[in-house]
C-alpha positions as CSV (number, residue, x, y, z in Angstrom):
1,X,158.8,102.6,140.2
2,X,157.7,104.3,143.1
3,X,154.0,104.9,143.2
4,X,151.5,107.0,145.0
5,X,152.4,106.1,148.5
6,X,156.2,106.3,148.5
7,X,156.1,109.6,146.5
8,X,153.6,111.1,149.1
9,X,156.1,110.0,151.8
10,X,158.7,111.7,150.2
11,X,156.4,114.8,149.7
12,X,155.8,115.2,153.5
13,X,159.3,114.8,154.2
14,X,160.0,117.6,151.6
15,X,156.9,119.7,153.3
16,X,158.7,119.7,156.6
17,X,162.4,120.0,155.8
18,X,162.4,121.8,152.5
19,X,159.4,124.4,152.2
20,X,159.8,128.0,152.5
21,X,163.7,128.1,152.6
22,X,165.8,129.9,150.2
23,X,168.1,128.6,147.9
24,X,172.0,129.8,148.3
25,X,173.1,127.6,145.2
26,X,172.8,124.4,143.1
27,X,175.3,122.2,142.1
28,X,174.6,119.8,139.1
29,X,176.9,116.8,139.1
30,X,175.6,114.8,136.2
31,X,174.0,116.2,133.1
32,X,171.5,113.4,132.7
33,X,169.9,114.5,136.1
34,X,168.8,117.7,134.5
35,X,168.1,116.2,130.6
36,X,164.5,117.3,131.0
37,X,165.5,120.7,131.7
38,X,166.2,121.5,128.1
39,X,168.5,124.8,128.8
40,X,170.9,122.6,130.5
41,X,172.4,122.5,134.3
42,X,174.0,125.9,134.2
43,X,170.5,127.4,133.6
44,X,168.8,125.2,136.1
45,X,171.1,126.4,138.7
46,X,170.9,130.1,137.6
47,X,167.1,130.3,137.8
48,X,167.1,128.8,141.3
49,X,169.7,130.4,143.0
50,X,167.9,133.0,145.5
51,X,164.6,131.6,145.0
52,X,162.1,130.6,147.8
53,X,160.8,127.0,147.8
54,X,157.1,126.6,148.4
55,X,155.2,123.6,149.8
56,X,155.8,120.4,148.2
57,X,153.1,119.4,145.9
58,X,151.9,115.7,144.5
59,X,149.7,114.5,141.9
60,X,149.7,110.8,141.6
61,X,153.1,109.5,141.1
62,X,154.2,113.2,140.3
63,X,155.8,115.4,142.8
64,X,157.1,119.1,142.5
65,X,158.4,122.2,144.5
66,X,156.8,125.2,143.4
67,X,159.2,128.3,143.2
68,X,157.4,131.2,145.2
69,X,158.6,134.2,143.3
70,X,157.9,132.7,139.9
71,X,155.1,130.9,138.1
72,X,157.3,127.7,137.9
73,X,158.0,124.5,139.6
74,X,160.9,122.0,140.0
75,X,159.4,118.9,138.9
76,X,161.1,115.6,140.4
77,X,161.3,112.6,138.2
78,X,162.2,109.7,140.4
79,X,162.3,107.1,137.9
80,X,163.4,103.7,139.1
81,X,166.1,104.5,141.7
82,X,165.8,108.4,142.5
83,X,166.0,109.5,146.0
84,X,165.6,113.2,147.3
85,X,167.4,113.4,150.4
86,X,167.8,116.2,153.1
87,X,171.0,115.6,154.5
88,X,173.4,117.5,157.0
89,X,176.1,119.5,154.9
90,X,179.1,117.7,156.2
91,X,177.4,114.2,155.6
92,X,179.7,112.4,153.1
93,X,178.6,112.6,149.6
94,X,176.4,109.5,148.2
95,X,178.2,107.4,145.4
96,X,175.3,108.6,143.0
97,X,174.8,112.1,144.2
98,X,173.3,113.7,140.7
99,X,172.3,117.3,142.1
100,X,172.9,119.2,145.4
101,X,170.7,122.3,146.5
102,X,172.2,124.4,149.3
103,X,170.0,126.7,151.1
104,X,170.8,130.5,152.9
105,X,169.7,129.6,156.3
106,X,171.5,128.3,159.6
107,X,169.6,124.8,159.6
108,X,172.9,123.0,158.4
109,X,171.0,120.6,156.0
110,X,170.9,120.5,152.0
111,X,168.4,118.7,149.7
112,X,170.4,116.1,147.6
113,X,169.0,114.3,144.5
114,X,170.4,110.9,144.5
115,X,169.9,108.2,141.3
116,X,171.8,105.2,140.7
117,X,170.5,104.4,137.5
118,X,170.1,108.1,136.3
119,X,166.6,107.3,134.7
120,X,165.1,110.2,136.9
121,X,166.2,113.9,137.2
122,X,164.8,117.4,138.2
123,X,163.7,120.1,135.8
124,X,162.1,123.5,135.8
125,X,158.8,124.0,134.1
126,X,156.1,126.7,133.9
127,X,152.9,126.3,135.8
128,X,149.4,125.8,134.3
129,X,146.7,128.0,135.9
130,X,145.8,125.0,138.5
131,X,149.3,125.3,139.5
132,X,150.7,122.3,138.0
133,X,154.0,122.0,136.2
134,X,152.5,122.3,132.5
135,X,154.3,119.0,131.4
136,X,151.9,117.0,134.0
137,X,148.6,119.1,132.9
138,X,147.3,116.1,131.5
139,X,147.7,113.5,134.5
140,X,144.4,112.8,136.5
141,X,143.6,113.4,140.0
142,X,144.5,110.6,142.4
143,X,141.9,108.5,144.6
144,X,143.0,110.0,147.7
145,X,142.7,113.5,146.7
146,X,139.8,115.1,148.0
147,X,138.6,116.5,144.5
148,X,138.7,113.1,142.8
149,X,135.3,112.5,141.3
150,X,134.0,108.9,141.8
151,X,131.2,109.2,139.3
152,X,133.0,110.8,136.7
153,X,135.8,107.8,137.0
154,X,133.0,105.5,136.7
155,X,131.8,107.2,133.7
156,X,135.3,107.1,132.0
157,X,135.8,103.5,133.1
158,X,132.8,102.5,131.3
159,X,133.8,104.3,128.2
160,X,137.4,103.1,128.2
161,X,136.5,99.7,126.7
162,X,139.5,98.1,128.2
163,X,140.5,95.6,131.0
164,X,140.5,96.9,134.7
165,X,143.9,96.7,135.3
166,X,144.9,98.3,132.3
167,X,142.3,101.1,133.2
168,X,144.0,101.4,136.9
169,X,147.5,102.1,135.5
170,X,146.1,104.7,132.9
171,X,147.5,107.8,134.7
172,X,145.1,110.1,132.4
173,X,141.9,108.3,134.2
174,X,143.1,107.7,138.0
175,X,146.9,108.6,138.7
176,X,149.0,107.3,141.3
177,X,148.3,103.6,140.8
178,X,150.9,101.3,139.5
179,X,151.5,97.8,139.4
180,X,151.8,96.7,142.9
181,X,148.6,98.4,144.2
182,X,146.6,97.6,141.4
183,X,147.3,93.8,142.2
184,X,146.7,94.7,145.9
185,X,143.3,96.1,145.2
186,X,142.1,93.7,142.8
187,X,142.9,91.2,145.0
188,X,141.0,92.8,147.9
189,X,138.1,93.2,145.4
190,X,138.0,89.8,144.2
191,X,138.4,90.9,140.3
192,X,140.6,89.2,137.8
193,X,142.9,91.9,136.3
194,X,141.4,91.2,132.8
195,X,137.9,91.8,133.5
196,X,136.6,94.3,131.0
197,X,135.8,97.6,132.6
198,X,132.5,97.7,130.4
199,X,130.9,95.2,132.9
200,X,131.4,97.3,135.8
201,X,128.2,98.7,137.5
202,X,128.4,101.8,139.9
203,X,128.6,99.9,143.1
204,X,131.4,97.7,141.7
205,X,133.3,100.7,140.9
206,X,132.8,102.2,144.2
207,X,133.8,99.2,146.1
208,X,137.0,98.8,144.0
209,X,137.9,102.6,144.7
210,X,137.4,101.8,148.3
211,X,140.0,98.9,148.2
212,X,142.4,101.1,146.0
213,X,142.2,103.9,149.0
214,X,142.2,101.4,151.6
215,X,145.8,100.0,150.3
216,X,147.0,103.1,149.7
217,X,146.2,104.6,152.9
218,X,147.6,101.3,154.6
219,X,150.9,101.6,152.6
220,X,151.1,105.2,153.7
221,X,150.8,104.5,157.3
222,X,154.0,102.3,157.3
223,X,156.0,104.5,154.8
224,X,155.1,102.7,151.4
225,X,156.7,99.7,149.9
226,X,160.4,99.1,149.8
227,X,161.9,96.0,148.0
228,X,165.5,97.4,148.3
229,X,167.4,100.3,149.6
230,X,166.4,102.4,146.6
231,X,162.9,103.6,147.6
232,X,163.3,105.8,151.0
233,X,162.0,108.8,152.4
234,X,164.2,111.9,152.6
235,X,165.6,110.6,155.8
236,X,167.1,107.5,153.9
237,X,164.4,105.3,155.6
238,X,162.7,102.4,154.0
239,X,159.0,101.5,154.3
240,X,157.5,98.3,155.7
241,X,154.4,97.6,153.8
242,X,156.1,94.8,151.6
243,X,155.4,92.9,154.9
244,X,151.5,93.5,154.3
245,X,151.3,92.3,150.7
246,X,148.4,90.3,149.8
247,X,149.1,89.5,146.2
248,X,152.2,91.1,144.5
249,X,155.3,89.0,145.1
250,X,153.6,85.8,146.5
251,X,153.6,83.5,143.6
252,X,152.8,79.9,144.8
253,X,152.3,81.3,148.4
254,X,148.9,80.4,149.9
255,X,146.0,83.0,149.3
256,X,145.3,84.6,152.8
257,X,141.8,84.6,151.9
258,X,141.3,81.0,150.6
259,X,144.5,79.2,150.7
260,X,144.8,78.5,147.0
261,X,148.2,78.9,145.7
262,X,149.0,82.4,144.1
263,X,149.7,82.7,140.7
264,X,151.8,84.8,138.4
265,X,151.3,85.8,134.8
266,X,153.2,87.9,132.3
267,X,151.3,90.9,131.5
268,X,152.3,94.5,129.7
269,X,156.1,93.7,130.3
270,X,155.3,93.3,134.1
271,X,153.8,90.7,136.1
272,X,150.1,90.2,137.4
273,X,149.6,88.3,140.9
274,X,146.3,86.9,141.5
275,X,144.4,84.1,143.2
276,X,142.8,81.7,140.6
277,X,139.9,80.9,143.0
278,X,139.1,84.3,144.5
279,X,139.9,86.3,141.2
280,X,138.3,84.2,138.6
281,X,138.9,85.1,134.7
282,X,136.1,86.8,133.1
283,X,134.2,84.1,130.6
284,X,135.1,84.1,127.3
285,X,132.5,86.0,125.1
286,X,130.4,83.9,123.0
287,X,131.2,83.9,119.2
C-alpha cells in the first residue's frame, strides 16, 4: 500500500491542479468507490456540486480535500490500487474508472478516481476543530510534519512495550511509515526489527527518526516507490525510489554496507528484510 512519500506526491499534484476549483458535477461509476460515504453515491455527488475545493492536505498516509464552503472534507482512501488522476476531459476513460469530478472552468481537465481492486474510495466527512476529517482524528503526526514532537514520540515509544517495527507501523504513534520505509530506516539505523522499544535511549530514538526522515525525503525527491503501474502521481507517472532501496525486496542480494546476503522473514502477514550481520537480533531475555 502507498506510504507517506507516495501520498505526498499525489497531494502536491492535487494542490497544483485541483485546489480552488469549483465542482460542476460528480459522476459515481461504481458504488464500492463511495461505500465509506454511508449516504450513498447520489448524496456524495449532490453535496459536492457547486462547491469549491480547498488546498489538498495530508497526515501520514491519509489524504483529503477540504470543501471551502463547509466544515467537511473529501477523504481519499487509495487502498492497494487507488489513483487520483488529473486528465484532459477528452481523454478516454480508464478501464477501472470509479468516480469522475468535473469542474466549472475552462482548464479542460477533470479529476478521476481509478481503482482496479476497488479497495479504495472517496467519502465526505465532518472536520474536527484541527481541520482533519473526523474519522482520522486519532492518526498521529508524521515525521516530516514540522509539529512532530520528537521527545513525546520517544516517551510514547518507551511506554509502548512492543518491538520497534511494530511501533513504526502504529499510525497512532507515528504516521506515514509502512513496511517498505520501516525496513529501509531500520537498515540505515542498523537496528533489528524485533528490538524492544523499551531499550531505546533518547539518542537512539533521535538517530532512528533521522533515518526515517532521510529515507522519506529521498523517496519524495524521486516521486516515491512504484513497483508497478498502480502507484502513480496525478499525471500517471511512476516514482523511481525502488532503484535506491537498500533493504526491501533484496533477499539474497549483498548488503550494500557489508556484503552479507540480505534475508527475508515472514512478519505480521508481511515480510521483513534485513542484514543478519548489520542488524543483529536482540539477545534473548534471561530466564
